[in-house]
PADO-620005 format. One record per residue (C-alpha): x, y, z; residue in one letter; residue number from 1. Coordinates in Angstrom, 2 decimals, always signed. Layout:
residues N
<site><u>X</u><v>Y</v><w>Z</w><aa>a</aa><i>NUM</i></site>
...
END
This chain:
residues 259
<site><u>-2.47</u><v>+14.00</v><w>-17.30</w><aa>m</aa><i>1</i></site>
<site><u>-4.06</u><v>+10.95</v><w>-18.89</w><aa>a</aa><i>2</i></site>
<site><u>-2.45</u><v>+7.58</v><w>-18.26</w><aa>f</aa><i>3</i></site>
<site><u>-2.33</u><v>+4.45</v><w>-20.39</w><aa>e</aa><i>4</i></site>
<site><u>-2.48</u><v>+1.77</v><w>-17.70</w><aa>t</aa><i>5</i></site>
<site><u>-4.11</u><v>+3.37</v><w>-14.65</w><aa>i</aa><i>6</i></site>
<site><u>-7.28</u><v>+5.31</v><w>-13.99</w><aa>l</aa><i>7</i></site>
<site><u>-7.42</u><v>+8.18</v><w>-11.48</w><aa>i</aa><i>8</i></site>
<site><u>-10.50</u><v>+9.37</v><w>-9.63</w><aa>e</aa><i>9</i></site>
<site><u>-10.60</u><v>+11.98</v><w>-6.87</w><aa>q</aa><i>10</i></site>
<site><u>-13.54</u><v>+12.56</v><w>-4.56</w><aa>d</aa><i>11</i></site>
<site><u>-13.37</u><v>+14.82</v><w>-1.51</w><aa>e</aa><i>12</i></site>
<site><u>-9.63</u><v>+14.34</v><w>-1.11</w><aa>g</aa><i>13</i></site>
<site><u>-9.68</u><v>+10.56</v><w>-1.61</w><aa>i</aa><i>14</i></site>
<site><u>-7.64</u><v>+9.64</v><w>-4.70</w><aa>v</aa><i>15</i></site>
<site><u>-8.31</u><v>+6.22</v><w>-6.23</w><aa>t</aa><i>16</i></site>
<site><u>-5.74</u><v>+4.68</v><w>-8.58</w><aa>l</aa><i>17</i></site>
<site><u>-7.15</u><v>+1.73</v><w>-10.53</w><aa>s</aa><i>18</i></site>
<site><u>-4.79</u><v>-0.58</v><w>-12.40</w><aa>l</aa><i>19</i></site>
<site><u>-6.29</u><v>-0.85</v><w>-15.86</w><aa>n</aa><i>20</i></site>
<site><u>-4.71</u><v>-3.66</v><w>-17.86</w><aa>r</aa><i>21</i></site>
<site><u>-7.54</u><v>-6.13</v><w>-18.41</w><aa>p</aa><i>22</i></site>
<site><u>-8.14</u><v>-8.90</v><w>-17.93</w><aa>p</aa><i>23</i></site>
<site><u>-5.67</u><v>-9.44</v><w>-15.04</w><aa>v</aa><i>24</i></site>
<site><u>-3.96</u><v>-6.05</v><w>-14.55</w><aa>n</aa><i>25</i></site>
<site><u>-0.46</u><v>-7.46</v><w>-15.02</w><aa>a</aa><i>26</i></site>
<site><u>+2.29</u><v>-5.12</v><w>-13.87</w><aa>l</aa><i>27</i></site>
<site><u>+4.79</u><v>-3.91</v><w>-16.43</w><aa>n</aa><i>28</i></site>
<site><u>+7.27</u><v>-1.07</v><w>-16.86</w><aa>t</aa><i>29</i></site>
<site><u>+4.58</u><v>+1.36</v><w>-17.97</w><aa>t</aa><i>30</i></site>
<site><u>+2.41</u><v>+0.62</v><w>-14.93</w><aa>v</aa><i>31</i></site>
<site><u>+5.35</u><v>+1.27</v><w>-12.62</w><aa>g</aa><i>32</i></site>
<site><u>+6.25</u><v>+4.54</v><w>-14.34</w><aa>a</aa><i>33</i></site>
<site><u>+2.65</u><v>+5.74</v><w>-14.28</w><aa>e</aa><i>34</i></site>
<site><u>+2.20</u><v>+4.86</v><w>-10.60</w><aa>l</aa><i>35</i></site>
<site><u>+5.32</u><v>+6.89</v><w>-9.83</w><aa>r</aa><i>36</i></site>
<site><u>+4.00</u><v>+9.83</v><w>-11.85</w><aa>e</aa><i>37</i></site>
<site><u>+0.59</u><v>+9.59</v><w>-10.20</w><aa>a</aa><i>38</i></site>
<site><u>+2.17</u><v>+9.66</v><w>-6.73</w><aa>l</aa><i>39</i></site>
<site><u>+4.19</u><v>+12.72</v><w>-7.74</w><aa>d</aa><i>40</i></site>
<site><u>+1.00</u><v>+14.48</v><w>-8.83</w><aa>q</aa><i>41</i></site>
<site><u>-0.83</u><v>+13.53</v><w>-5.64</w><aa>i</aa><i>42</i></site>
<site><u>+2.11</u><v>+14.66</v><w>-3.51</w><aa>d</aa><i>43</i></site>
<site><u>+1.75</u><v>+18.16</v><w>-4.95</w><aa>h</aa><i>44</i></site>
<site><u>-2.04</u><v>+18.23</v><w>-4.46</w><aa>d</aa><i>45</i></site>
<site><u>-2.82</u><v>+19.99</v><w>-1.19</w><aa>s</aa><i>46</i></site>
<site><u>-6.42</u><v>+18.72</v><w>-1.33</w><aa>a</aa><i>47</i></site>
<site><u>-5.41</u><v>+15.04</v><w>-1.35</w><aa>a</aa><i>48</i></site>
<site><u>-5.82</u><v>+13.26</v><w>+1.99</w><aa>r</aa><i>49</i></site>
<site><u>-5.63</u><v>+9.51</v><w>+1.22</w><aa>a</aa><i>50</i></site>
<site><u>-4.85</u><v>+7.15</v><w>-1.64</w><aa>v</aa><i>51</i></site>
<site><u>-6.65</u><v>+3.93</v><w>-2.62</w><aa>i</aa><i>52</i></site>
<site><u>-5.06</u><v>+1.44</v><w>-5.01</w><aa>i</aa><i>53</i></site>
<site><u>-7.25</u><v>-1.22</v><w>-6.63</w><aa>t</aa><i>54</i></site>
<site><u>-7.66</u><v>-3.16</v><w>-9.86</w><aa>g</aa><i>55</i></site>
<site><u>-10.17</u><v>-2.51</v><w>-12.61</w><aa>s</aa><i>56</i></site>
<site><u>-12.86</u><v>-5.15</v><w>-12.97</w><aa>g</aa><i>57</i></site>
<site><u>-13.69</u><v>-7.85</v><w>-10.46</w><aa>d</aa><i>58</i></site>
<site><u>-11.21</u><v>-10.54</v><w>-11.45</w><aa>r</aa><i>59</i></site>
<site><u>-7.83</u><v>-9.24</v><w>-10.38</w><aa>a</aa><i>60</i></site>
<site><u>-6.17</u><v>-6.67</v><w>-8.18</w><aa>f</aa><i>61</i></site>
<site><u>-2.96</u><v>-7.50</v><w>-10.04</w><aa>a</aa><i>62</i></site>
<site><u>-2.04</u><v>-11.00</v><w>-11.18</w><aa>a</aa><i>63</i></site>
<site><u>+1.69</u><v>-10.32</v><w>-11.01</w><aa>g</aa><i>64</i></site>
<site><u>+4.43</u><v>-9.08</v><w>-13.29</w><aa>a</aa><i>65</i></site>
<site><u>+4.00</u><v>-9.21</v><w>-17.04</w><aa>d</aa><i>66</i></site>
<site><u>+5.83</u><v>-12.47</v><w>-17.83</w><aa>i</aa><i>67</i></site>
<site><u>+6.75</u><v>-11.24</v><w>-21.30</w><aa>r</aa><i>68</i></site>
<site><u>+8.94</u><v>-8.55</v><w>-19.76</w><aa>e</aa><i>69</i></site>
<site><u>+10.68</u><v>-11.05</v><w>-17.50</w><aa>l</aa><i>70</i></site>
<site><u>+11.43</u><v>-13.63</v><w>-20.16</w><aa>q</aa><i>71</i></site>
<site><u>+14.60</u><v>-12.08</v><w>-21.56</w><aa>d</aa><i>72</i></site>
<site><u>+15.80</u><v>-10.27</v><w>-18.44</w><aa>l</aa><i>73</i></site>
<site><u>+18.99</u><v>-11.48</v><w>-16.76</w><aa>a</aa><i>74</i></site>
<site><u>+21.85</u><v>-10.30</v><w>-14.62</w><aa>g</aa><i>75</i></site>
<site><u>+22.30</u><v>-6.52</v><w>-14.24</w><aa>p</aa><i>76</i></site>
<site><u>+19.20</u><v>-5.73</v><w>-16.30</w><aa>d</aa><i>77</i></site>
<site><u>+17.04</u><v>-7.88</v><w>-14.03</w><aa>a</aa><i>78</i></site>
<site><u>+18.57</u><v>-6.31</v><w>-10.94</w><aa>e</aa><i>79</i></site>
<site><u>+17.97</u><v>-2.82</v><w>-12.30</w><aa>s</aa><i>80</i></site>
<site><u>+14.32</u><v>-3.63</v><w>-13.01</w><aa>m</aa><i>81</i></site>
<site><u>+13.85</u><v>-4.95</v><w>-9.48</w><aa>v</aa><i>82</i></site>
<site><u>+15.43</u><v>-1.85</v><w>-7.96</w><aa>q</aa><i>83</i></site>
<site><u>+12.97</u><v>+0.41</v><w>-9.80</w><aa>r</aa><i>84</i></site>
<site><u>+10.05</u><v>-1.46</v><w>-8.23</w><aa>w</aa><i>85</i></site>
<site><u>+11.78</u><v>-1.40</v><w>-4.84</w><aa>h</aa><i>86</i></site>
<site><u>+12.04</u><v>+2.37</v><w>-5.10</w><aa>h</aa><i>87</i></site>
<site><u>+8.37</u><v>+2.69</v><w>-6.06</w><aa>l</aa><i>88</i></site>
<site><u>+7.13</u><v>+0.50</v><w>-3.22</w><aa>f</aa><i>89</i></site>
<site><u>+9.33</u><v>+2.29</v><w>-0.68</w><aa>r</aa><i>90</i></site>
<site><u>+7.90</u><v>+5.55</v><w>-1.98</w><aa>r</aa><i>91</i></site>
<site><u>+4.42</u><v>+4.21</v><w>-1.23</w><aa>m</aa><i>92</i></site>
<site><u>+5.41</u><v>+3.08</v><w>+2.26</w><aa>e</aa><i>93</i></site>
<site><u>+6.94</u><v>+6.44</v><w>+3.12</w><aa>t</aa><i>94</i></site>
<site><u>+4.37</u><v>+8.53</v><w>+1.25</w><aa>f</aa><i>95</i></site>
<site><u>+3.00</u><v>+11.44</v><w>+3.26</w><aa>r</aa><i>96</i></site>
<site><u>-0.57</u><v>+10.16</v><w>+2.84</w><aa>l</aa><i>97</i></site>
<site><u>-2.06</u><v>+6.82</v><w>+3.92</w><aa>p</aa><i>98</i></site>
<site><u>-2.21</u><v>+4.30</v><w>+1.06</w><aa>v</aa><i>99</i></site>
<site><u>-4.91</u><v>+1.60</v><w>+1.17</w><aa>i</aa><i>100</i></site>
<site><u>-5.10</u><v>-1.47</v><w>-1.06</w><aa>a</aa><i>101</i></site>
<site><u>-8.61</u><v>-2.52</v><w>-2.07</w><aa>a</aa><i>102</i></site>
<site><u>-7.90</u><v>-6.10</v><w>-3.15</w><aa>v</aa><i>103</i></site>
<site><u>-10.80</u><v>-6.98</v><w>-5.41</w><aa>n</aa><i>104</i></site>
<site><u>-9.48</u><v>-10.26</v><w>-6.85</w><aa>g</aa><i>105</i></site>
<site><u>-6.22</u><v>-12.16</v><w>-7.19</w><aa>v</aa><i>106</i></site>
<site><u>-3.07</u><v>-10.48</v><w>-5.85</w><aa>a</aa><i>107</i></site>
<site><u>-0.23</u><v>-12.69</v><w>-7.01</w><aa>l</aa><i>108</i></site>
<site><u>+3.52</u><v>-12.19</v><w>-7.24</w><aa>g</aa><i>109</i></site>
<site><u>+4.13</u><v>-8.52</v><w>-7.89</w><aa>g</aa><i>110</i></site>
<site><u>+0.46</u><v>-7.85</v><w>-7.20</w><aa>g</aa><i>111</i></site>
<site><u>+0.78</u><v>-9.28</v><w>-3.70</w><aa>c</aa><i>112</i></site>
<site><u>+3.99</u><v>-7.29</v><w>-3.25</w><aa>e</aa><i>113</i></site>
<site><u>+2.17</u><v>-4.12</v><w>-4.34</w><aa>l</aa><i>114</i></site>
<site><u>-0.58</u><v>-4.77</v><w>-1.80</w><aa>a</aa><i>115</i></site>
<site><u>+1.99</u><v>-5.39</v><w>+0.95</w><aa>m</aa><i>116</i></site>
<site><u>+3.63</u><v>-2.03</v><w>+0.25</w><aa>a</aa><i>117</i></site>
<site><u>+0.33</u><v>-0.31</v><w>+1.10</w><aa>c</aa><i>118</i></site>
<site><u>-0.44</u><v>+0.75</v><w>+4.66</w><aa>d</aa><i>119</i></site>
<site><u>-3.70</u><v>-1.21</v><w>+4.90</w><aa>l</aa><i>120</i></site>
<site><u>-5.15</u><v>-4.08</v><w>+2.88</w><aa>r</aa><i>121</i></site>
<site><u>-8.92</u><v>-4.57</v><w>+2.62</w><aa>i</aa><i>122</i></site>
<site><u>-9.91</u><v>-7.68</v><w>+0.68</w><aa>a</aa><i>123</i></site>
<site><u>-13.07</u><v>-8.86</v><w>-0.99</w><aa>s</aa><i>124</i></site>
<site><u>-14.28</u><v>-12.36</v><w>-0.20</w><aa>e</aa><i>125</i></site>
<site><u>-13.10</u><v>-13.42</v><w>-3.67</w><aa>q</aa><i>126</i></site>
<site><u>-9.51</u><v>-12.24</v><w>-3.18</w><aa>a</aa><i>127</i></site>
<site><u>-6.62</u><v>-14.68</v><w>-3.28</w><aa>r</aa><i>128</i></site>
<site><u>-2.98</u><v>-14.06</v><w>-2.46</w><aa>f</aa><i>129</i></site>
<site><u>+0.29</u><v>-15.76</v><w>-3.27</w><aa>g</aa><i>130</i></site>
<site><u>+3.93</u><v>-15.54</v><w>-4.29</w><aa>q</aa><i>131</i></site>
<site><u>+4.10</u><v>-18.22</v><w>-7.01</w><aa>p</aa><i>132</i></site>
<site><u>+7.49</u><v>-17.15</v><w>-8.41</w><aa>e</aa><i>133</i></site>
<site><u>+9.02</u><v>-20.44</v><w>-7.22</w><aa>i</aa><i>134</i></site>
<site><u>+6.90</u><v>-22.23</v><w>-9.83</w><aa>n</aa><i>135</i></site>
<site><u>+8.76</u><v>-20.28</v><w>-12.55</w><aa>l</aa><i>136</i></site>
<site><u>+12.20</u><v>-21.00</v><w>-11.10</w><aa>g</aa><i>137</i></site>
<site><u>+12.31</u><v>-17.44</v><w>-9.73</w><aa>l</aa><i>138</i></site>
<site><u>+12.20</u><v>-15.71</v><w>-6.38</w><aa>i</aa><i>139</i></site>
<site><u>+9.99</u><v>-12.79</v><w>-5.44</w><aa>p</aa><i>140</i></site>
<site><u>+11.99</u><v>-9.69</v><w>-6.37</w><aa>g</aa><i>141</i></site>
<site><u>+9.78</u><v>-6.75</v><w>-5.48</w><aa>w</aa><i>142</i></site>
<site><u>+9.99</u><v>-7.12</v><w>-1.71</w><aa>g</aa><i>143</i></site>
<site><u>+8.04</u><v>-10.33</v><w>-1.16</w><aa>g</aa><i>144</i></site>
<site><u>+10.83</u><v>-12.13</v><w>+0.71</w><aa>t</aa><i>145</i></site>
<site><u>+11.11</u><v>-9.17</v><w>+3.10</w><aa>q</aa><i>146</i></site>
<site><u>+7.64</u><v>-7.72</v><w>+3.63</w><aa>r</aa><i>147</i></site>
<site><u>+5.78</u><v>-11.03</v><w>+3.90</w><aa>l</aa><i>148</i></site>
<site><u>+7.74</u><v>-12.33</v><w>+6.94</w><aa>p</aa><i>149</i></site>
<site><u>+7.51</u><v>-8.90</v><w>+8.54</w><aa>r</aa><i>150</i></site>
<site><u>+3.74</u><v>-9.01</v><w>+8.20</w><aa>l</aa><i>151</i></site>
<site><u>+2.93</u><v>-12.62</v><w>+9.06</w><aa>i</aa><i>152</i></site>
<site><u>+6.05</u><v>-14.15</v><w>+10.60</w><aa>g</aa><i>153</i></site>
<site><u>+8.97</u><v>-16.19</v><w>+9.26</w><aa>r</aa><i>154</i></site>
<site><u>+7.51</u><v>-19.70</v><w>+9.30</w><aa>g</aa><i>155</i></site>
<site><u>+4.19</u><v>-18.94</v><w>+7.63</w><aa>r</aa><i>156</i></site>
<site><u>+5.89</u><v>-16.67</v><w>+5.10</w><aa>a</aa><i>157</i></site>
<site><u>+8.39</u><v>-19.35</v><w>+4.15</w><aa>l</aa><i>158</i></site>
<site><u>+5.59</u><v>-21.84</v><w>+3.58</w><aa>e</aa><i>159</i></site>
<site><u>+3.89</u><v>-19.46</v><w>+1.13</w><aa>i</aa><i>160</i></site>
<site><u>+7.17</u><v>-18.50</v><w>-0.56</w><aa>l</aa><i>161</i></site>
<site><u>+8.60</u><v>-22.04</v><w>-0.88</w><aa>l</aa><i>162</i></site>
<site><u>+5.42</u><v>-23.80</v><w>-2.02</w><aa>t</aa><i>163</i></site>
<site><u>+4.06</u><v>-21.09</v><w>-4.29</w><aa>g</aa><i>164</i></site>
<site><u>+0.58</u><v>-22.06</v><w>-3.06</w><aa>d</aa><i>165</i></site>
<site><u>-2.23</u><v>-19.51</v><w>-3.02</w><aa>l</aa><i>166</i></site>
<site><u>-4.28</u><v>-18.61</v><w>+0.03</w><aa>i</aa><i>167</i></site>
<site><u>-7.83</u><v>-17.29</v><w>+0.12</w><aa>d</aa><i>168</i></site>
<site><u>-9.05</u><v>-14.12</v><w>+1.81</w><aa>a</aa><i>169</i></site>
<site><u>-10.10</u><v>-15.93</v><w>+4.98</w><aa>t</aa><i>170</i></site>
<site><u>-6.63</u><v>-17.40</v><w>+5.49</w><aa>e</aa><i>171</i></site>
<site><u>-5.01</u><v>-14.07</v><w>+4.59</w><aa>a</aa><i>172</i></site>
<site><u>-7.06</u><v>-12.41</v><w>+7.33</w><aa>y</aa><i>173</i></site>
<site><u>-6.31</u><v>-15.17</v><w>+9.84</w><aa>r</aa><i>174</i></site>
<site><u>-2.55</u><v>-14.80</v><w>+9.45</w><aa>i</aa><i>175</i></site>
<site><u>-2.61</u><v>-10.99</v><w>+9.42</w><aa>g</aa><i>176</i></site>
<site><u>-1.92</u><v>-10.32</v><w>+5.75</w><aa>l</aa><i>177</i></site>
<site><u>-5.14</u><v>-8.33</v><w>+5.34</w><aa>v</aa><i>178</i></site>
<site><u>-6.94</u><v>-6.03</v><w>+7.78</w><aa>n</aa><i>179</i></site>
<site><u>-10.53</u><v>-6.83</v><w>+6.81</w><aa>r</aa><i>180</i></site>
<site><u>-12.62</u><v>-8.99</v><w>+4.48</w><aa>i</aa><i>181</i></site>
<site><u>-15.88</u><v>-7.66</v><w>+3.03</w><aa>v</aa><i>182</i></site>
<site><u>-18.29</u><v>-8.81</v><w>+0.33</w><aa>p</aa><i>183</i></site>
<site><u>-17.11</u><v>-7.76</v><w>-3.09</w><aa>g</aa><i>184</i></site>
<site><u>-20.14</u><v>-5.59</v><w>-3.77</w><aa>e</aa><i>185</i></site>
<site><u>-19.31</u><v>-3.29</v><w>-0.86</w><aa>i</aa><i>186</i></site>
<site><u>-15.51</u><v>-3.40</v><w>-1.08</w><aa>l</aa><i>187</i></site>
<site><u>-14.99</u><v>+0.06</v><w>-2.53</w><aa>m</aa><i>188</i></site>
<site><u>-17.63</u><v>+1.68</v><w>-0.33</w><aa>d</aa><i>189</i></site>
<site><u>-15.95</u><v>+0.16</v><w>+2.72</w><aa>t</aa><i>190</i></site>
<site><u>-12.47</u><v>+1.25</v><w>+1.67</w><aa>v</aa><i>191</i></site>
<site><u>-13.66</u><v>+4.78</v><w>+0.91</w><aa>r</aa><i>192</i></site>
<site><u>-15.29</u><v>+4.97</v><w>+4.33</w><aa>e</aa><i>193</i></site>
<site><u>-12.02</u><v>+3.89</v><w>+5.98</w><aa>i</aa><i>194</i></site>
<site><u>-10.10</u><v>+6.39</v><w>+3.84</w><aa>a</aa><i>195</i></site>
<site><u>-12.47</u><v>+9.23</v><w>+4.76</w><aa>r</aa><i>196</i></site>
<site><u>-12.14</u><v>+8.38</v><w>+8.45</w><aa>n</aa><i>197</i></site>
<site><u>-8.34</u><v>+8.43</v><w>+8.26</w><aa>i</aa><i>198</i></site>
<site><u>-8.35</u><v>+11.55</v><w>+6.07</w><aa>a</aa><i>199</i></site>
<site><u>-10.29</u><v>+13.45</v><w>+8.74</w><aa>s</aa><i>200</i></site>
<site><u>-7.32</u><v>+13.20</v><w>+11.12</w><aa>k</aa><i>201</i></site>
<site><u>-4.42</u><v>+15.61</v><w>+11.38</w><aa>g</aa><i>202</i></site>
<site><u>-2.21</u><v>+15.34</v><w>+8.26</w><aa>p</aa><i>203</i></site>
<site><u>+1.03</u><v>+15.97</v><w>+10.15</w><aa>v</aa><i>204</i></site>
<site><u>+0.19</u><v>+13.34</v><w>+12.75</w><aa>a</aa><i>205</i></site>
<site><u>-0.69</u><v>+10.82</v><w>+10.02</w><aa>l</aa><i>206</i></site>
<site><u>+2.63</u><v>+11.38</v><w>+8.29</w><aa>r</aa><i>207</i></site>
<site><u>+4.63</u><v>+11.12</v><w>+11.51</w><aa>l</aa><i>208</i></site>
<site><u>+2.84</u><v>+7.96</v><w>+12.66</w><aa>i</aa><i>209</i></site>
<site><u>+3.84</u><v>+6.30</v><w>+9.37</w><aa>k</aa><i>210</i></site>
<site><u>+7.41</u><v>+7.53</v><w>+9.83</w><aa>a</aa><i>211</i></site>
<site><u>+7.59</u><v>+6.23</v><w>+13.41</w><aa>c</aa><i>212</i></site>
<site><u>+6.28</u><v>+2.77</v><w>+12.49</w><aa>v</aa><i>213</i></site>
<site><u>+8.43</u><v>+2.39</v><w>+9.38</w><aa>n</aa><i>214</i></site>
<site><u>+11.59</u><v>+3.67</v><w>+11.04</w><aa>t</aa><i>215</i></site>
<site><u>+11.06</u><v>+1.84</v><w>+14.30</w><aa>g</aa><i>216</i></site>
<site><u>+10.61</u><v>-1.58</v><w>+12.72</w><aa>l</aa><i>217</i></site>
<site><u>+14.19</u><v>-1.43</v><w>+11.44</w><aa>d</aa><i>218</i></site>
<site><u>+15.77</u><v>-0.17</v><w>+14.67</w><aa>q</aa><i>219</i></site>
<site><u>+16.42</u><v>-1.48</v><w>+18.18</w><aa>p</aa><i>220</i></site>
<site><u>+13.65</u><v>-0.49</v><w>+20.59</w><aa>l</aa><i>221</i></site>
<site><u>+15.63</u><v>+2.21</v><w>+22.41</w><aa>d</aa><i>222</i></site>
<site><u>+16.53</u><v>+3.95</v><w>+19.13</w><aa>a</aa><i>223</i></site>
<site><u>+12.96</u><v>+3.65</v><w>+17.91</w><aa>a</aa><i>224</i></site>
<site><u>+11.61</u><v>+5.18</v><w>+21.13</w><aa>l</aa><i>225</i></site>
<site><u>+14.04</u><v>+8.08</v><w>+20.77</w><aa>s</aa><i>226</i></site>
<site><u>+12.81</u><v>+8.65</v><w>+17.22</w><aa>f</aa><i>227</i></site>
<site><u>+9.21</u><v>+8.58</v><w>+18.45</w><aa>e</aa><i>228</i></site>
<site><u>+10.03</u><v>+11.14</v><w>+21.16</w><aa>a</aa><i>229</i></site>
<site><u>+11.55</u><v>+13.49</v><w>+18.58</w><aa>r</aa><i>230</i></site>
<site><u>+8.51</u><v>+13.24</v><w>+16.33</w><aa>q</aa><i>231</i></site>
<site><u>+6.23</u><v>+13.86</v><w>+19.32</w><aa>f</aa><i>232</i></site>
<site><u>+8.17</u><v>+17.07</v><w>+19.90</w><aa>g</aa><i>233</i></site>
<site><u>+7.68</u><v>+18.03</v><w>+16.26</w><aa>v</aa><i>234</i></site>
<site><u>+3.93</u><v>+17.40</v><w>+16.18</w><aa>v</aa><i>235</i></site>
<site><u>+3.42</u><v>+19.12</v><w>+19.54</w><aa>s</aa><i>236</i></site>
<site><u>+4.56</u><v>+22.39</v><w>+17.98</w><aa>a</aa><i>237</i></site>
<site><u>+2.03</u><v>+22.32</v><w>+15.12</w><aa>t</aa><i>238</i></site>
<site><u>-1.16</u><v>+24.29</v><w>+14.56</w><aa>e</aa><i>239</i></site>
<site><u>-2.96</u><v>+20.97</v><w>+14.10</w><aa>d</aa><i>240</i></site>
<site><u>-2.10</u><v>+19.91</v><w>+17.64</w><aa>k</aa><i>241</i></site>
<site><u>-3.36</u><v>+23.21</v><w>+19.04</w><aa>a</aa><i>242</i></site>
<site><u>-6.57</u><v>+22.91</v><w>+17.01</w><aa>e</aa><i>243</i></site>
<site><u>-7.09</u><v>+19.27</v><w>+17.98</w><aa>g</aa><i>244</i></site>
<site><u>-6.85</u><v>+19.92</v><w>+21.69</w><aa>i</aa><i>245</i></site>
<site><u>-8.94</u><v>+23.10</v><w>+21.50</w><aa>t</aa><i>246</i></site>
<site><u>-11.64</u><v>+21.30</v><w>+19.51</w><aa>a</aa><i>247</i></site>
<site><u>-11.68</u><v>+18.45</v><w>+22.03</w><aa>f</aa><i>248</i></site>
<site><u>-12.10</u><v>+20.84</v><w>+24.95</w><aa>l</aa><i>249</i></site>
<site><u>-14.80</u><v>+22.76</v><w>+23.08</w><aa>e</aa><i>250</i></site>
<site><u>-16.54</u><v>+19.51</v><w>+22.15</w><aa>k</aa><i>251</i></site>
<site><u>-16.54</u><v>+20.18</v><w>+18.40</w><aa>r</aa><i>252</i></site>
<site><u>-14.96</u><v>+18.49</v><w>+15.34</w><aa>p</aa><i>253</i></site>
<site><u>-11.41</u><v>+19.58</v><w>+14.70</w><aa>a</aa><i>254</i></site>
<site><u>-10.50</u><v>+21.41</v><w>+11.49</w><aa>e</aa><i>255</i></site>
<site><u>-6.98</u><v>+20.31</v><w>+10.58</w><aa>f</aa><i>256</i></site>
<site><u>-4.92</u><v>+22.10</v><w>+7.93</w><aa>h</aa><i>257</i></site>
<site><u>-1.65</u><v>+20.16</v><w>+7.94</w><aa>g</aa><i>258</i></site>
<site><u>+0.36</u><v>+22.86</v><w>+9.68</w><aa>r</aa><i>259</i></site>
END
C-alpha cells in the first residue's frame, strides 16, 4: 500500500523505510501508524531479510516529535500517546529481522529515540544527536530516559538529558551511541552493504541472537545464561544449522532458508 509519510523501497531482501515529512521529518501520529503498518507488511514478507530506517533528504533523520501535536496533550492523553510509541519501538527491538538506522542528519528528541530503538546506528559525518525535551519543560517520553543510559552509561546519559545539548557524530561514536561514522555521500551504500552482510546469515540465528541480547539485558546473568542455553537448543535443531555446518565442511557458501 502507498503511505503518506514514509517511502518504502525493497532491493534483494533489504527493505528501506524513509521518513518523508520534509524539511525535518518530524514524527507525528500518522508516521507512527504507518511505521507500524510497514513493519506488519514486512513481517509477512518471506523475502525480507533486513530493514533500514532513514530520513528523506540530507538535513534530518528525524528532528523530533511534531510540536503541534504535543501542545494540547496532557494527563491520560499524553500518557496514551507515549505508550503507542513505546509499543512501536519495542516492536522494532524485538522484530524478527535486524533493523538498522541510517542517520543522515539531525536525530533529536523522538528522532534520537527512534534511532536508539534500532539494532545498529550508522551515522553520516553531518549527523547530530540530542534529547532537547528539557528545553521545552518536558522529559523524553519515547524511551530516551531508558535506552540512552543503557547504551552509553548513566553519567553521560544524564548530562545529555539534563542539559538538552546536542552532540555531533564524532562524540556519538566516541561514547558508543553510534556504531560507525561515514561520509554522507556513501552513507546509504555503507548501510546497505552492512544489511546485505547480516541478511546473508541464518534467519533463525539472527532472530534468536536479538532475543538473547534483549532478554538478557533485563535479567540477572544466571537467568540470561539459561535463556541463551534454551535458544541454543532451539537453533541446534534447525535446518539452517545443519546447512551451515555442512556448507562450512564442504567449503562453500551456506544457503539458509529460515527453517
